VMD Tcl script that draws the C-alpha trace (Angstrom):
set ca {
  {84.51 86.65 88.31}
  {85.29 83.38 90.06}
  {87.25 80.91 87.94}
  {85.57 77.56 87.36}
  {87.35 74.69 89.09}
  {88.94 72.03 86.96}
  {86.96 68.80 86.97}
  {88.81 65.71 88.26}
  {90.17 63.14 85.83}
  {87.72 60.24 85.44}
  {89.14 58.61 82.34}
  {92.70 57.32 82.11}
  {93.19 55.11 79.04}
  {96.11 52.69 79.27}
  {97.39 51.04 76.11}
  {97.10 47.25 76.12}
  {97.70 44.68 73.40}
  {94.58 43.57 71.54}
  {95.94 40.28 70.24}
  {98.79 37.85 70.56}
  {100.57 36.48 73.63}
  {100.23 39.76 75.53}
  {96.55 40.32 74.75}
  {95.02 42.41 77.52}
  {98.39 43.43 78.93}
  {100.45 46.61 78.69}
  {103.48 45.33 76.81}
  {105.74 48.23 77.81}
  {105.23 47.55 81.51}
  {105.14 43.76 81.35}
  {108.11 43.20 79.03}
  {110.31 45.86 80.66}
  {109.71 44.41 84.13}
  {110.46 40.91 82.86}
  {113.71 42.04 81.21}
  {114.92 43.91 84.31}
  {114.20 41.00 86.63}
  {115.66 38.53 84.15}
  {118.89 40.56 84.02}
  {119.04 40.59 87.84}
  {118.69 36.81 87.94}
  {121.30 36.24 85.21}
  {123.69 38.67 86.89}
  {123.38 36.86 90.21}
  {123.83 33.44 88.55}
  {126.76 34.27 86.25}
  {128.60 36.75 88.48}
  {127.49 35.97 92.07}
  {130.42 37.64 93.84}
  {130.37 40.72 91.63}
  {126.59 41.15 91.91}
  {126.60 40.76 95.69}
  {129.48 43.22 96.03}
  {127.87 45.91 93.87}
  {124.42 45.46 95.41}
  {126.02 45.67 98.85}
  {127.77 48.93 97.97}
  {124.54 50.46 96.65}
  {122.70 49.27 99.76}
  {125.29 50.87 102.06}
  {125.05 54.15 100.16}
  {121.26 54.20 100.41}
  {121.25 53.37 104.12}
  {123.80 56.11 104.81}
  {122.02 58.79 102.78}
  {118.30 57.91 102.84}
  {117.67 56.65 106.38}
  {116.10 59.97 107.36}
  {113.95 59.89 104.22}
  {112.54 56.43 105.02}
  {111.79 57.37 108.62}
  {110.04 60.65 107.75}
  {108.07 58.98 104.94}
  {106.48 56.53 107.36}
  {105.77 59.34 109.84}
  {103.96 61.26 107.07}
  {101.88 58.21 106.15}
  {100.73 57.70 109.75}
  {99.83 61.35 110.34}
  {97.84 61.37 107.10}
  {95.92 58.22 108.10}
  {95.13 59.69 111.50}
  {93.64 62.81 109.94}
  {91.60 60.91 107.37}
  {90.19 58.50 109.94}
  {89.22 60.98 112.63}
  {87.98 63.99 110.68}
  {84.30 63.00 110.16}
  {83.75 64.40 106.68}
  {86.73 62.42 105.38}
  {86.27 59.23 107.37}
  {82.68 58.76 106.14}
  {83.58 58.77 102.46}
  {82.71 55.45 100.82}
  {85.21 53.63 98.63}
  {82.74 53.23 95.80}
  {79.34 54.48 94.70}
  {76.52 55.27 97.06}
  {74.85 52.01 97.99}
  {77.87 49.81 97.25}
  {78.16 46.96 99.73}
  {81.33 45.04 100.68}
  {81.93 41.96 98.53}
  {83.36 39.86 101.36}
  {82.23 39.21 104.92}
  {84.20 40.93 107.67}
  {85.88 37.64 108.63}
  {86.95 36.75 105.07}
  {88.00 40.34 104.42}
  {90.17 40.50 107.52}
  {91.53 36.99 106.91}
  {92.75 37.99 103.44}
  {94.16 41.26 104.76}
  {96.08 39.58 107.54}
  {97.23 36.61 105.46}
  {98.54 38.72 102.58}
  {99.96 41.45 104.79}
  {101.96 39.69 107.43}
  {101.03 36.05 107.96}
  {104.44 34.51 107.16}
  {106.22 37.01 109.37}
  {104.05 36.07 112.31}
  {105.43 32.54 112.40}
  {109.05 33.63 112.12}
  {109.13 36.89 114.01}
  {106.50 36.45 116.75}
  {109.23 34.54 118.58}
  {112.41 35.87 116.98}
  {111.78 39.62 117.16}
  {110.94 39.92 120.88}
  {113.79 37.49 121.65}
  {116.29 39.58 119.71}
  {115.24 42.85 121.34}
  {115.24 41.09 124.70}
  {118.97 40.59 124.07}
  {119.74 43.97 122.50}
  {117.96 47.23 121.70}
  {118.68 50.98 121.96}
  {118.06 51.02 125.72}
  {120.64 48.24 126.16}
  {123.08 50.12 123.92}
  {122.58 53.27 126.02}
  {123.06 51.32 129.26}
  {119.47 51.77 130.45}
  {118.68 48.04 130.49}
  {120.43 44.67 130.62}
  {120.41 42.19 127.76}
  {118.36 39.12 128.71}
  {117.44 40.87 131.96}
  {114.01 41.34 133.52}
  {114.44 45.12 133.21}
  {114.59 44.78 129.42}
  {111.29 43.01 128.74}
  {109.19 46.13 128.27}
  {111.82 47.73 126.02}
  {111.93 44.58 123.89}
  {108.22 44.92 123.22}
  {108.33 48.63 122.57}
  {110.70 48.04 119.64}
  {108.98 44.90 118.41}
  {105.65 46.76 118.37}
  {107.22 49.70 116.53}
  {108.45 47.50 113.69}
  {105.30 45.38 113.30}
  {102.64 47.86 114.34}
  {100.90 50.87 112.84}
  {103.97 51.93 110.83}
  {104.07 48.60 109.01}
  {100.39 48.42 108.16}
  {100.04 52.04 107.04}
  {102.56 51.39 104.24}
  {100.17 48.80 102.85}
  {97.02 50.66 103.72}
  {97.94 53.97 102.10}
  {98.55 52.36 98.71}
  {95.31 50.41 98.99}
  {93.33 53.47 100.03}
  {94.67 55.46 97.11}
  {93.89 52.67 94.64}
  {90.40 52.07 96.02}
  {89.57 55.78 96.10}
  {90.58 56.55 92.54}
  {89.35 53.27 91.08}
  {85.98 52.98 92.80}
  {85.10 56.70 93.12}
  {86.86 58.26 90.13}
  {86.49 55.15 87.89}
  {90.19 55.05 87.04}
  {92.06 51.78 86.38}
  {93.02 49.75 89.46}
  {96.73 50.31 89.06}
  {99.43 52.31 90.79}
  {99.60 55.18 88.30}
  {95.96 56.10 88.98}
  {96.93 57.21 92.48}
  {98.84 60.15 90.99}
  {96.05 61.38 88.72}
  {95.41 64.69 90.57}
  {99.08 65.62 90.13}
  {99.91 64.44 86.59}
  {96.57 63.98 84.87}
  {96.51 62.48 81.38}
  {100.31 62.28 81.23}
  {99.90 59.04 83.18}
  {98.53 57.34 80.08}
  {102.01 57.41 78.56}
  {105.59 56.67 79.55}
  {105.33 58.38 82.92}
  {102.54 56.04 83.98}
  {104.37 53.03 82.52}
  {107.47 53.91 84.53}
  {105.46 54.17 87.75}
  {103.87 50.77 87.19}
  {107.25 49.19 86.35}
  {108.67 50.55 89.61}
  {105.68 49.04 91.42}
  {106.15 45.61 89.82}
  {109.89 45.54 90.64}
  {109.24 46.63 94.25}
  {106.52 44.00 94.56}
  {108.76 41.19 93.34}
  {111.63 42.17 95.66}
  {109.37 42.81 98.65}
  {107.60 39.47 98.26}
  {110.99 37.80 97.69}
  {112.09 39.02 101.12}
  {109.04 37.50 102.79}
  {109.34 34.33 100.73}
  {113.01 34.06 101.64}
  {112.27 34.13 105.37}
  {109.42 31.70 104.83}
  {111.50 29.23 102.82}
  {114.15 29.13 105.54}
  {111.53 28.36 108.18}
  {109.75 25.90 105.88}
  {112.98 23.93 105.43}
  {113.62 24.06 109.19}
  {110.09 22.75 109.81}
  {110.52 19.92 107.30}
  {113.76 18.96 109.02}
  {112.10 19.07 112.42}
  {109.32 16.66 111.41}
  {111.88 14.17 110.11}
  {112.02 14.63 106.35}
  {115.77 14.02 106.17}
  {119.21 15.36 107.04}
  {119.71 16.41 103.42}
  {117.68 19.52 104.20}
  {120.42 21.08 106.35}
  {124.10 21.71 105.58}
  {126.92 21.05 108.02}
  {126.82 24.72 109.07}
  {123.16 24.42 110.06}
  {121.87 26.39 107.05}
  {119.32 25.23 104.49}
  {120.91 23.23 101.67}
  {120.58 24.34 98.06}
  {118.56 21.21 97.31}
  {116.20 21.93 100.20}
  {115.65 25.51 99.01}
  {114.86 24.30 95.49}
  {112.43 21.63 96.72}
  {110.69 24.08 99.07}
  {110.29 26.64 96.30}
  {108.89 24.06 93.88}
  {106.25 23.03 96.44}
  {105.33 26.56 97.52}
  {105.32 28.16 94.06}
  {103.53 25.18 92.52}
  {100.64 25.32 94.99}
  {100.53 29.13 94.85}
  {100.35 29.15 91.05}
  {97.46 26.69 91.08}
  {95.68 28.86 93.63}
  {96.30 32.01 91.58}
  {94.88 30.31 88.49}
  {91.64 29.70 90.41}
  {91.23 33.43 91.10}
  {90.66 35.74 94.05}
  {87.22 34.53 95.08}
  {88.18 30.87 95.22}
  {91.78 29.92 95.95}
  {92.94 33.03 97.79}
  {89.76 33.37 99.88}
  {89.69 29.65 100.71}
  {93.35 29.52 101.76}
  {93.05 32.77 103.73}
  {90.17 31.35 105.77}
  {92.11 28.14 106.40}
  {95.24 29.87 107.66}
  {93.21 32.21 109.83}
  {91.57 29.23 111.56}
  {94.89 27.40 111.91}
  {96.42 30.58 113.34}
  {93.65 30.72 115.93}
  {94.36 27.08 116.84}
  {98.07 27.81 117.32}
  {97.28 30.96 119.28}
  {94.85 29.04 121.50}
  {97.61 26.50 122.20}
  {99.90 29.23 123.52}
  {97.08 30.81 125.52}
  {96.47 27.48 127.25}
  {99.98 26.07 127.57}
  {102.22 29.12 127.22}
  {103.16 31.90 129.63}
  {99.77 33.56 129.26}
  {99.89 35.91 132.24}
  {103.43 37.00 131.40}
  {102.43 37.51 127.76}
  {99.27 39.50 128.49}
  {101.15 41.66 130.96}
  {103.77 42.28 128.28}
  {101.00 43.17 125.84}
  {99.42 45.90 127.96}
  {102.70 47.33 129.24}
  {104.31 47.15 125.79}
  {101.28 48.73 124.12}
  {101.31 51.59 126.61}
  {105.05 52.17 126.15}
  {104.71 51.98 122.39}
  {101.80 54.42 122.07}
  {103.40 56.93 124.45}
  {106.77 56.77 122.70}
  {105.40 56.58 119.12}
  {105.45 60.32 118.29}
  {109.12 60.52 119.25}
  {110.05 57.18 117.68}
  {108.54 58.24 114.34}
  {110.93 61.15 113.89}
  {114.05 60.05 115.79}
  {117.06 59.57 113.51}
  {120.36 58.48 115.02}
  {123.39 59.68 113.09}
  {126.93 58.40 113.65}
  {128.78 60.91 115.85}
  {132.15 59.26 116.43}
  {131.21 57.84 119.83}
  {130.70 54.11 120.50}
  {127.10 54.63 121.63}
  {126.15 57.03 118.84}
  {127.69 54.92 116.09}
  {126.11 51.72 117.46}
  {122.67 53.34 117.67}
  {122.94 54.55 114.09}
  {123.96 51.09 112.86}
  {121.19 49.44 114.88}
  {118.55 51.76 113.42}
  {119.68 51.11 109.86}
  {119.74 47.35 110.40}
  {116.31 47.28 112.03}
  {113.95 50.24 111.72}
  {115.13 51.50 108.33}
  {115.26 47.95 106.96}
  {111.68 47.36 108.10}
  {110.40 50.64 106.65}
  {112.01 49.70 103.32}
  {110.49 46.21 103.52}
  {106.98 47.48 104.22}
  {107.27 50.09 101.45}
  {108.47 47.47 98.97}
  {105.53 45.30 100.02}
  {103.19 48.28 99.59}
  {102.21 47.96 95.92}
  {101.41 44.26 96.19}
  {99.48 44.37 99.46}
  {97.96 47.77 98.72}
  {96.46 46.82 95.36}
  {95.23 43.58 96.93}
  {93.61 45.53 99.80}
  {91.92 47.80 97.28}
  {90.54 44.88 95.26}
  {88.74 43.46 98.30}
  {87.60 46.69 100.00}
  {84.99 48.23 97.73}
  {81.96 49.55 99.62}
  {83.73 50.28 102.92}
  {84.18 53.75 104.37}
  {87.63 55.29 104.70}
  {87.37 55.04 108.50}
  {86.33 51.38 108.42}
  {89.04 50.65 105.88}
  {91.79 52.23 108.00}
  {90.51 50.50 111.13}
  {90.53 47.12 109.36}
  {93.86 47.55 107.59}
  {95.94 49.39 110.20}
  {94.59 49.26 113.74}
  {93.08 45.77 114.02}
  {95.90 43.85 112.29}
  {98.50 45.78 114.30}
  {96.71 44.85 117.55}
  {96.58 41.23 116.43}
  {100.32 41.34 115.79}
  {100.88 42.80 119.26}
  {98.87 40.02 120.90}
  {100.71 37.36 118.91}
  {104.10 38.81 119.75}
  {103.15 39.14 123.41}
  {101.79 35.64 123.95}
  {104.10 33.65 121.65}
  {107.23 35.75 122.06}
  {106.40 36.29 125.72}
  {106.46 32.54 126.30}
  {109.93 32.35 124.74}
  {111.18 35.25 126.86}
  {109.66 33.80 130.04}
  {111.20 30.36 129.41}
  {114.60 32.01 128.80}
  {114.35 34.46 131.69}
  {113.39 31.72 134.16}
  {116.26 29.49 133.02}
  {113.97 26.65 131.90}
  {115.00 26.95 128.26}
  {118.64 27.83 128.84}
  {119.95 28.82 125.40}
  {117.74 26.31 123.55}
  {115.69 29.16 122.03}
  {118.17 32.03 121.93}
  {120.94 29.80 120.60}
  {119.28 28.85 117.29}
  {118.55 30.86 114.16}
  {115.41 32.95 113.91}
  {113.82 30.47 111.49}
  {114.00 27.69 114.11}
  {113.14 29.54 117.34}
  {109.41 28.76 117.29}
  {110.10 25.05 116.85}
  {112.83 25.15 119.50}
  {110.35 26.68 121.93}
  {107.83 23.90 121.22}
  {110.56 21.34 121.95}
  {111.14 22.98 125.35}
  {107.43 23.13 126.18}
  {106.28 19.68 125.02}
  {107.22 16.03 124.97}
  {108.83 14.86 121.69}
  {105.58 13.36 120.38}
  {103.43 16.42 121.02}
  {106.21 18.75 119.78}
  {106.25 16.79 116.50}
  {102.46 17.19 116.12}
  {102.72 20.95 116.68}
  {105.61 21.12 114.22}
  {103.31 19.56 111.61}
  {100.72 22.26 112.35}
  {103.37 24.97 111.98}
  {104.53 23.42 108.68}
  {100.99 23.37 107.24}
  {100.24 26.88 108.51}
  {103.48 28.18 107.08}
  {102.69 26.63 103.70}
  {99.21 28.19 103.58}
  {100.58 31.61 104.54}
  {103.34 31.42 101.94}
  {100.92 30.27 99.26}
  {98.39 33.00 100.15}
  {101.09 35.67 99.97}
  {102.53 34.38 96.73}
  {99.31 33.80 94.80}
  {98.00 37.19 95.90}
  {101.22 38.76 94.63}
  {100.94 37.02 91.26}
  {97.35 38.20 90.80}
  {98.29 41.76 91.74}
  {101.28 41.82 89.38}
  {99.03 40.75 86.52}
  {96.52 43.43 87.51}
  {99.21 46.12 87.30}
  {100.56 44.70 84.04}
  {97.10 44.72 82.48}
  {96.56 48.39 83.24}
  {94.30 47.65 86.20}
  {92.01 45.32 84.27}
  {91.16 42.28 86.37}
  {89.62 40.52 83.39}
  {92.59 38.85 81.67}
  {93.48 35.58 83.37}
  {96.79 35.35 81.58}
  {97.55 31.76 82.58}
  {101.03 31.76 81.00}
  {101.76 35.05 82.75}
  {100.58 33.73 86.11}
  {102.93 30.77 85.71}
  {105.75 33.05 84.52}
  {105.58 35.35 87.54}
  {105.48 32.36 89.88}
  {108.67 31.07 88.24}
  {110.30 34.52 88.36}
  {109.62 34.81 92.09}
  {111.03 31.34 92.68}
  {114.16 32.16 90.68}
  {114.75 35.51 92.41}
  {114.43 33.90 95.85}
  {116.32 30.73 94.97}
  {119.23 32.43 93.22}
  {119.72 35.12 95.87}
  {119.29 32.68 98.77}
  {121.77 30.18 97.36}
  {124.31 32.79 96.28}
  {124.18 35.15 99.25}
  {121.58 34.03 101.76}
  {118.86 36.24 103.21}
  {121.29 39.16 103.27}
  {121.35 39.22 99.45}
  {117.55 39.38 99.25}
  {117.48 42.06 101.94}
  {119.99 44.15 99.98}
  {118.04 43.89 96.71}
  {114.78 44.70 98.48}
  {116.09 47.88 100.17}
  {117.34 49.10 96.78}
  {114.05 48.31 95.05}
  {112.00 50.05 97.73}
  {113.57 53.49 97.37}
  {111.98 54.54 94.04}
  {108.56 53.42 95.22}
  {108.90 55.43 98.45}
  {108.80 58.59 96.30}
  {105.73 57.28 94.49}
  {104.00 56.63 97.84}
  {104.62 60.16 99.09}
  {103.12 61.54 95.87}
  {100.17 59.16 96.28}
  {99.53 60.59 99.74}
  {99.60 64.15 98.41}
  {97.30 63.20 95.51}
  {94.84 61.52 97.88}
  {94.65 64.63 100.04}
  {94.05 66.79 97.00}
  {91.25 64.52 95.75}
  {89.50 64.22 99.12}
  {89.65 67.98 99.73}
  {88.06 68.53 96.34}
  {85.30 65.95 96.88}
  {84.37 67.32 100.32}
  {84.64 71.05 99.63}
  {81.39 72.97 100.25}
  {81.49 74.72 96.87}
  {82.37 71.61 94.89}
  {80.96 71.76 91.38}
  {81.50 68.05 90.71}
  {78.87 65.51 91.62}
  {81.31 62.69 92.24}
  {80.04 60.41 95.02}
  {78.90 62.49 97.96}
  {79.77 61.73 101.55}
  {77.92 58.72 102.93}
  {75.01 59.87 105.11}
  {74.69 56.71 107.16}
}
mol new
graphics top color blue
foreach p $ca { graphics top sphere $p radius 0.5 }
foreach p [lrange $ca 0 end-1] q [lrange $ca 1 end] { graphics top cylinder $p $q radius 0.2 }
display resetview
């Protein structure tokens, strides 16, 4: 006789406080995360040299022993997304009940996705990343191309597209897909632990689930801190460029401690106010604003930049990237005692592995946010909107904006005006080369405002998501004191690490924080496959949300 299949878990109670300061929140998750982050901040403040040394040693160990793990994780995520999107019975599944419609318009939905997922990075790295790879990349290391040479342009874009393309967005998208699937179809709480329900069942109501959510909160804080750190550096550089005072920059050209503190107060203050207004107001409003401002800046480069050069780079780079992607996803360079082999291994750890760790650390924040705004969309539409379209938009940005910088450098017009400054100032340096001082100042103001809106959108989204995880997936509690607290915590993490050790300190902490969550993400992928196979099996005994017939 055929054994009856076990019914899927559709009820996952999570203990939350019913009164007091933590009413509506899971105290074990919230308090533990606060203590751990508080200890990190105190450690960095009281023992800056010791903390940086120990974190650096841990970081080196992880990069030497887990580089292959990070690379294969991202390859697994992409293969899984490809299968889910293109196998019809899976791609048509709706993230919600039959008849559910999307809450947001396509434009607002995509604006929030793009703003939360990568907006700040676009302003810093659309110029800096292609310019760096134009100077050095694996092909240059292997002697196949010349740094700053015309023969290296297409290689520069192949690597820039790898780091900011499908591999980046799938790390966000997979978490969001898992959350949306189990929350909207299985009616489980909108929190990270729910994504592992098919594997661990009711055990997730206890300490195991608490541990998973704590890991997610820590990874979120450190991942957002990395983005905020880059953004603060560029924000200070932009304020200096528009004439807000020499006090912003130290003698060595770096942001002063005072400037970092002022920038964080402005950014975190505005972000906290936006978070207090909620998802449908502040976040949506700011996301629409920065999308329109981004289009204005992009239109400027289309009209006044090296458009033909950039579009040519886009199509050639996209072709090279797609053709090379299967190999790039699984290539791991190990040190072999030769100058080329050792340099390739170091390059990959400093770039590709760092990026995979960054995107994974960003995964819980962006993923839960994606899930919150994606109810009613099919799996195929979700993956198209959270992986393919934003990646293509990144490619176009990098091609037109970064292509203008490369063209100005390659032709000799810019000299070393762009390549000779830090990554946080390269966009502004390019505007100085392209425009008269007056017009360059106006564009610098636009960049400053756009940067602020992107930073605020990222930060307030992160605060809302952290509170969602801490409340066991319940979006009801506003938790005003907690919203303010997490804004302050983010400011302190970024400020303390930036002042004590620069961006390198934040990068080190982020890579360490990402590792535990990478294991959670792999398990989430396996759980998602198990759930989808169950829901689409011909002999399914459950009646959970059938495949959409439209």
